[in-house]
N, C-alpha and C positions, 0 to 999 in steps of 0.2 A: 186673528185679532190684529188690527192695525197698531202700529207703534205709537208711543207717547212722543212728543217732542219735549225735552227737558233741558232748561237753560239754567245753569248754575255759574257761581262765580262769587268773589269777595263783595262785601257789602260796598256800596257806591259805585260799582262796575258798570252800571247801565242795564242790569237785567230787567227791570220793570218796564222801561220804555221799549227794549227791544222785543221783549215778550209781546207786548201790545202791537208793535208794528208787524211782527210775524203772523200774529192772529188775523190782522186785517188782510193780509196778503194771501194767507192759505185757508181762510175761513174756519179759524180757530177760536178757542175760548180758553181763557187763563185759569188755572188752578194754582192758587197762591201756596207756596210752601214756606211761609214766614210764621215763626212761633209767636210773634207779637203782633202782627198785622190781623190775627183772629179776634183780637180783643176790641170791643165797641168802645169808642172814645180815645183811643190811642192812634190819633191821625197824623199829627205833624211830625213826632218823633219815629214814627215807623216808615215814613215816606210812602204812604198809600198812593196808589195811582189816582190822579185827579178825576174829578166826577165827569169831564167830557171824555176822557180816556175809556172809563168804565162804561160810558154810554155807547161808545163806538165798538168796544170788544168787552163781551161779558167777561166778568171776574168772579171767581168762586173762591170760598173760605176766607172772605175778608168780612170783619164785622159780625162774626158768628158766635163769639163768645163773651161772657160776662167777666170784665176784668177783676171781679171780686173773688173768683175761683180759678184754679190752675186748670189749664187746658193741656191734655197729655198727647203724646206722640201716637198713641192707641186711638184716641179720638180723632186726630188727624187722618190717619191712615182709613179708618172707617168712611169718615165723610169725603175723603179725596176719592175713594173707590166709587162711592155713590155719584159723586159729581162728573167722574170720567165716564161712567155707563150712561149717564143722562146726556152728556155733551155727544157721545158717539150715536146715541139713538136719535139725535137731531141731525146726523150726518155731518157733524163738525168735527174738528181736530182737537184734542186735548194738549193743551201747551202748558207743562208744569214749569212754574218759574219760582225761584227764592233762594234765600242764602242760609236757610236752616238745613243744613246738610244731613243732620239726623233724621229729618223729616223725610228728605228725598231719599235716603238710603232705606228707611223704612217702609216707604211706599214702593220702591222698586224691589227690593229684596226680603222684606218682612224684619219683623223685630225678633232678635235671638232671644230663646227661652233663658231668661235670668232665673237664678236660684231664688226661692221663697224669701220674702223679706223677714228679718230677724228683728222683733221690736226691742229686744233687750240689747242688741248689737247697735242698733240705729239710735237707741238713747245714749249709749255709751260714745258714740261718735259725735253725736250733738252736743254732749257735755264738753267734749274735747275741743270741738269748734268754739264753744262759748269761751273757754279758758284760753286756748292758744290755736286760733285759726291757722297760723303759720305753721305750727307743728303738724296739723292735719294735712295741709297741702304738701309739706315735705315728705310726709309718709307716704301720700299716694304718689308723689314723684319717684320715691324710692321703690315702690312695688309696680307701679305702672307709668313709666315716663310718657309712653305714647298717649295714654288717656290724659294724664296731667297737662301735656302740651296742648291738647285740643280744647279744655275745657277753660272758661274765664275764671281766673283766680278768685273773683268775687261771687261766683255762682256756687253758693252753698250747697243747694239741693243736688246738683249734679256731682259735686265733689264727693259729697257724702255717699251718695248711690253708688258712684264709681268705686270707692274705697270699700263699701259694704259688699258689693258684688265680688271683688277681688278677694276679699277676706273669707267670704262664705265659700266661693268656688275654689279657693286655694290656687288660683291662676289669675293673671291680669285680666281685667274686663277686655281690654283691647285684643288679647289673644283669643277670647271667647268670640268676639266679632269676626276675626279673621278666620275662625274655624267654622262660623255659621255658615251652613250648607247653602251656596248661592248658585248652584248649577242650573235651577229652574227659577228665573226671576219671575216675581209676580206679575210684573208688566214688561213687555218688550219696550226698548227706549232707545231714542236717538239723543245720546246724553253729550250736550255741547257746553263747553268751558269758556267763559269770557274772563279774560285776565289782562286788563290794562297795564302798560308800563307802571312801574312803582312810582315814579315821578308824577304821573298823571293821576294815578289813584290817589296819592296824597293830597293833591291840589283839589280833587273831587270831593273827598272827604271834608277839607277845611271848608270849600264852598258850601256843602251840605250843613255843616254845623252853623255856619253864619246865618243860612236861610231858614234854619229850624227855630233858632233863637229869635231872629227878627219876626218871624211869623207868630211868635207867641206860645213857645213851648212851655215856659214857665206857667203862664196862665192856664194852659191845657192841663198841666199836671195839678195845680191847685184845684181846678174844676173836678177833677177825678178824686182827690182826697175829700172835697166837700160832698161828693155824691156818695161816700162810704167806703172808697177803694182804700185799704190800710197802706201805709208806707212800705210795709213788708211784704205786700203781695206780690206774687210771681210777675204779674204785668208790669209792675213798677221796678222790676229789675232790668229792664230793657235800657240799653244805653241811652243817655239823655234824661230819661225820666228818673232813674236813681239820682243822678247828679242833681236835677231841678228839686228833688225833695229836700235836699241839703240846702238848697237856696231858701225854700219856703220855711224850713225849721230855723233859719237865721245863721246856719253853720258856715255857709259860703256865700260869696258874691256870685252874681250871674257870669261874670267875666271868669272866675274860677270854675265854675260848673262848665262852661263853654270849652275850656282849655282841657279839663279832665275828660269830657265826653269826646273831644276830638282824638286824645291820645288812647282812650279805650277803643274807639272804633279803628284806629290803625292797627292796634293790637289784635282786635277782633279779625280784621282782614288778614292779618299774617297767619292766624291760626286756621281760617277758612283755607287759604291757599295749601297749608300744609296737610290738611286733611284731603283736599281736592288731588294732590299730588300723588296720594296713595289710593286713590278712589278707583275702582275698575271701569274701564270702557269710557272715560272721558275724551272726547275729541275737541281739542284746543281750537279755538278761533283765533287767527293772527288779528289781535284787536287793533283796528285803525279806524276808529270812529264809525262813520256811516257804513263803511265796508263790511261790518259785522252783519248786517242785515242780509247782504248779498251772500255772505259765507254760509248763513243758516239756510237761505233758501235753496242755494246749490246742494247742500247737504241732503235737505228734506228730497228735493227733486232726485237726487242720484239714488235715494233709497225708495224710489217708486211712490212720490207723493207723500207718504207718511212711512214708507219703509217697510221692509220685512225681515232685515238682518238683526239678530239680538246682539246687545252689547255683552 
């Protein structure tokens, strides 16, 4: 089986454009690993590749889910596996691109077997969140500081599940992940990390926020709400969307939303880099703008076109 080319990195690092450029050069198709680009109607705030880019290089797992319902990691893995088989059947190279690192890990190594859900415990934790979310965050940080550092402090669903798993298993969820057997990966992969210098990444994040709000992100969110997407839907928990909901409700000005979204994006990038530094098998690219493409092509070529060595 040929290897996957997998491009990872923090948000706004340039993964999307690099993945498309690599696809054009090696005859590949992109499999998006983005937990919010899967949703139809979330275009501006998820920075989906432009239409002309998607015409030049086929992209998969974009616009495949209804924003009214939550799309899961399990659904992603099944759909990505199918896309990879189809791409290979056409004689093309699958290129996995995305910043949802949980999705990438699940695709490459599988989802670890979690303990069964406990409805009573979940209700207890939900009630605790309603009355004291900071207390719930602190409880997770005390029991599993690694998981706590990787999860957005506003992501109620993931915080509650991490705490639930930790309490049910009697061990931190991050420890269960580390002990999850990964001797035989689900896919062989050339796993490449893109990491711009911090000053460049901060500037790119600021520019992205300016562009998104100028392009009408608030109007996009308003349209989603008018189409029946609830403000508390998982799709609208994406950075930028949740802030725009507060603009539409009259709670914030657009300037406040933009500032908050930029700050949250910088925090997300920091968490992503923390995750990646602990991830097995990442080959880091010396990020120097256009030279990143040459570095990817050199690594792919060194591994025999699509390579044979496992990470």
